[in-house]
C-alpha positions in Angstrom: 72.0 -159.1 70.7 69.4 -161.0 72.7 70.4 -159.4 76.1 70.0 -155.9 74.5 66.8 -156.7 73.0 66.0 -157.3 76.5 66.9 -154.6 78.8 65.8 -151.9 75.9 62.6 -154.1 76.4 62.6 -153.2 80.4 63.4 -149.8 80.2 60.9 -149.0 77.6 58.3 -150.6 79.8 59.6 -148.7 83.2 59.2 -144.9 81.5 55.7 -146.1 79.6 54.2 -147.4 83.5 56.2 -144.0 84.4 54.6 -141.2 82.5 50.5 -143.2 83.0 51.5 -143.2 86.4 52.2 -139.3 86.9 49.3 -139.1 84.4 47.1 -140.4 86.8 48.7 -138.7 89.6 48.6 -135.2 87.9 44.8 -136.1 87.2 43.7 -137.0 90.6 45.5 -133.4 92.3 43.4 -131.5 89.8 40.4 -133.3 90.7 40.8 -133.0 94.7 39.2 -130.4 96.9 42.4 -128.1 97.3 42.4 -127.9 93.7 39.3 -126.8 93.0 39.3 -124.2 94.7 42.0 -122.8 93.2 41.4 -123.5 89.3 37.4 -123.4 90.0 35.6 -119.9 89.1 33.8 -117.8 91.0 34.4 -115.2 94.0 35.5 -118.1 96.9 38.4 -118.7 94.1 39.3 -114.8 94.3 42.0 -113.8 96.7 41.0 -111.0 99.3 42.9 -108.4 99.4 42.8 -105.0 100.8 41.6 -102.6 98.9 41.1 -99.0 100.9 41.7 -98.4 104.7 39.8 -94.7 106.3 41.1 -93.2 109.1 38.1 -91.0 111.2 38.0 -89.3 114.4 35.3 -87.8 116.5 34.7 -86.3 119.4 31.7 -87.5 122.0 30.2 -85.1 124.8 28.7 -86.4 126.8 25.0 -85.1 128.1 24.9 -83.5 131.1 28.5 -83.9 131.5 31.1 -80.2 131.3 33.7 -82.3 133.4 35.1 -84.7 130.6 35.0 -86.0 126.4 36.3 -88.7 124.9 38.0 -88.9 121.4 36.9 -91.9 119.3 39.7 -92.9 116.1 38.1 -95.4 114.1 40.0 -97.4 111.7 37.7 -98.8 108.6 40.0 -102.0 106.6 37.7 -102.6 103.0 38.3 -105.6 101.0 37.9 -106.8 97.8 35.4 -109.4 98.1 33.5 -106.6 99.8 33.7 -107.0 103.5 35.4 -104.9 106.0 36.7 -104.9 109.1 36.0 -102.0 111.8 38.5 -101.1 114.4 37.9 -98.5 117.4 40.1 -97.2 119.7 38.0 -94.9 122.4 39.9 -92.2 125.1 37.8 -90.6 127.8 39.2 -86.8 128.8 39.1 -84.7 131.7 37.9 -80.8 130.9 41.4 -79.6 130.9 42.5 -81.8 128.5 44.6 -84.7 130.5 43.8 -88.5 130.1 41.2 -90.5 132.4 41.2 -93.6 130.5 42.8 -94.8 127.1 42.5 -97.8 125.2 38.9 -98.3 125.3 37.0 -100.4 123.0 33.6 -98.6 124.1 32.7 -95.6 126.1 29.3 -94.6 127.8 29.3 -92.1 130.3 26.4 -92.6 133.5 25.1 -89.7 136.2 24.0 -91.4 139.2 23.0 -89.4 141.8 25.5 -85.7 141.2 27.9 -88.3 140.3 29.7 -89.1 136.7 30.4 -92.7 136.0 31.9 -94.7 132.6 30.9 -98.3 131.4 33.9 -98.7 129.5 34.8 -102.3 127.4 38.5 -102.5 127.4 40.1 -105.2 125.6 41.4 -108.5 127.4 39.2 -107.3 130.6 36.0 -107.0 129.3 33.0 -104.1 130.7 34.2 -102.4 133.9 32.3 -99.5 135.7 35.2 -96.2 136.6 34.2 -93.4 138.7 35.7 -89.9 137.3 38.7 -90.6 139.5 39.4 -93.5 137.2 38.8 -96.0 139.9 37.6 -99.6 138.5 34.1 -100.4 141.1 34.2 -103.8 139.7 35.8 -107.1 139.7 34.5 -109.0 137.2 35.2 -109.6 133.9 31.5 -109.0 132.4 31.3 -109.3 128.7 28.0 -107.0 128.1 27.0 -103.9 130.6 24.6 -101.5 130.0 22.6 -99.3 132.2 18.6 -99.6 131.8 18.0 -97.2 134.7 19.7 -94.0 136.9 22.1 -96.4 139.0 20.8 -100.0 137.8 23.2 -102.3 135.5 22.4 -105.0 133.6 25.0 -107.5 132.8 26.3 -110.8 131.5 29.0 -112.9 133.1 29.9 -116.0 132.4 27.1 -116.6 130.0 24.5 -115.5 132.7 22.8 -112.4 133.2 21.5 -110.2 136.2 21.6 -106.3 137.1 24.0 -105.0 139.9 24.4 -101.0 140.5 27.0 -99.2 140.4 29.0 -100.8 142.8 28.4 -103.8 142.1 26.3 -105.3 144.6 23.4 -107.5 143.2 20.4 -106.3 142.6 18.8 -109.7 140.5 21.3 -112.0 140.9 23.3 -113.2 137.8 21.5 -117.0 136.8 19.4 -116.1 134.1 20.0 -117.7 130.7 18.4 -114.6 128.9 17.0 -110.9 129.9 14.8 -109.7 127.7 12.9 -105.7 128.3 9.2 -106.2 127.8 8.5 -102.4 129.0 10.5 -100.0 131.5 11.9 -101.8 134.4 9.9 -104.9 133.6 12.2 -108.1 131.7 11.4 -111.6 130.6 13.7 -114.0 132.1 14.6 -117.8 130.9 16.1 -120.0 134.1 17.2 -123.6 133.4 15.0 -123.1 130.6 11.5 -121.9 131.8 10.5 -118.2 130.8 9.4 -116.3 134.0 8.5 -112.0 134.7 10.6 -109.8 136.6 11.3 -106.1 137.7 14.7 -104.8 138.1 13.7 -104.5 141.9 14.1 -108.2 142.0 10.6 -109.1 142.3 8.9 -111.8 140.6 6.0 -110.9 138.3 5.6 -114.6 136.4 7.9 -117.2 138.1 10.2 -119.0 136.1 8.0 -122.5 135.8 6.4 -121.3 131.6 7.6 -123.5 129.0 6.6 -120.2 126.4 6.2 -116.6 127.3 5.5 -114.7 124.2 4.9 -111.1 123.4 2.2 -110.2 120.9 1.4 -106.2 120.6 1.2 -105.3 123.9 0.5 -108.4 125.8 2.5 -112.0 126.9 0.8 -115.1 125.6 2.1 -117.5 128.1 2.0 -121.7 127.4 2.5 -124.2 131.0 1.8 -127.3 130.4 0.1 -127.5 126.8 -2.1 -125.2 128.2 -2.6 -121.1 127.6 -2.8 -117.7 129.5 -2.5 -114.3 128.7 -0.8 -111.2 130.8 -0.4 -107.5 130.2 3.6 -106.4 130.2 4.3 -105.7 133.6 3.3 -109.5 134.2 0.1 -108.4 135.2 -2.2 -112.7 134.7 -5.1 -111.2 132.1 -6.6 -114.7 132.0 -5.3 -117.5 134.3 -3.2 -120.5 132.5 -6.4 -122.6 131.7 -7.4 -122.0 128.1 -6.3 -124.9 125.2 -5.3 -122.1 123.0 -4.5 -118.4 122.7 -2.7 -116.5 119.4 -2.4 -113.8 118.0 -5.5 -113.0 115.1 -4.5 -109.3 113.2 -4.5 -107.0 116.2 -6.8 -109.2 118.3 -6.0 -112.1 120.4 -8.1 -115.1 119.6 -9.1 -117.3 123.4 -10.0 -121.2 122.5 -11.9 -123.3 125.7 -13.8 -126.5 125.1 -14.7 -125.5 121.1 -15.4 -122.2 121.4 -13.9 -119.2 120.9 -13.6 -115.8 122.1 -11.5 -112.4 121.2 -9.7 -109.9 123.4 -9.1 -106.7 122.4 -5.2 -105.4 123.7 -5.7 -102.1 122.8 -9.0 -101.5 124.6 -8.7 -104.3 126.7 -12.8 -105.5 125.8 -13.2 -109.2 125.7 -16.2 -111.1 124.2 -18.1 -114.5 125.6 -16.2 -117.5 124.6 -19.3 -118.2 122.7 -18.2 -119.1 119.2 -17.6 -122.4 116.8 -15.7 -120.1 113.7 -14.1 -116.6 114.5 -12.3 -114.2 111.2 -11.3 -110.8 110.4 -13.1 -110.0 107.3 -12.4 -106.7 106.2 -11.4 -105.6 109.7 -14.7 -106.8 110.9 -14.7 -109.5 113.5 -16.8 -112.4 113.0 -18.1 -115.4 114.7 -20.2 -118.3 114.1 -23.3 -119.2 115.9 -25.6 -121.3 115.8 -26.2 -123.7 112.3 -24.5 -121.4 110.1 -25.3 -117.5 111.4 -22.8 -115.5 111.4 -22.7 -112.4 113.7 -20.4 -109.7 114.6 -18.3 -109.9 117.7 -19.8 -108.4 120.4 -17.3 -107.2 123.0 -17.9 -105.9 126.7 -18.5 -109.3 128.3 -16.7 -111.0 131.1 -15.0 -114.5 130.8 
């Protein structure tokens, strides 16, 4: 009898422990990160599903070109979380309806020396230039390509920027980490962490030894070794890089040297003397502090 009672106690003990262990495991499972994503409320827990699909086809006619056109088929998928994905496929046709180039992600038309060319982007092949006979004129796998002026193409290859011509001859070496359009034919560049300015013929207007070049209105503020200068958008120097501070103030440029201030007006290209201990823009009137608390209108027209 004692043996039977002992066995019953052991069985009850194991059963109680198993139930407790299971309850603890269930509790731990309920509080784990993966489970919270399923049980918590909010959009992050909702299952995202396709709600609608739209198919569109449109014809693209190229300026000054009667020999070619493109047809683009676009599929747009809409999802329950408000997002969408757009897939496009473009085909270039000859005027007789025959296919010139198919399966393009994007298409751009160029005319150079009265000949027709196309910049195409193909999946797995990147950007290419093809002629009107579908001959591929480029050899590299470019990740970006856009015409900047007739016969000149801004490209990105191996995370570097440069400029090539229609036949892939290099005009500006493909070595810059950044190329940004400043004005017609003028580019801000970044090389090895330092900034400069050049034109599309690779003429260096400001060498790549500047810590920063910032466009403000229609001028460039240059910083080099904690000194500041000013240039126009064509890279021509207005003030050499030897001032303590140059910054934007409304539509004006404030210049500081030896604890005194002057003002440059980019619109009229007028400048004041560096003679004010403080300059402020009060109801669109420039006022400068001179002497002991004397405030006067800032006068322009003087050379620095």
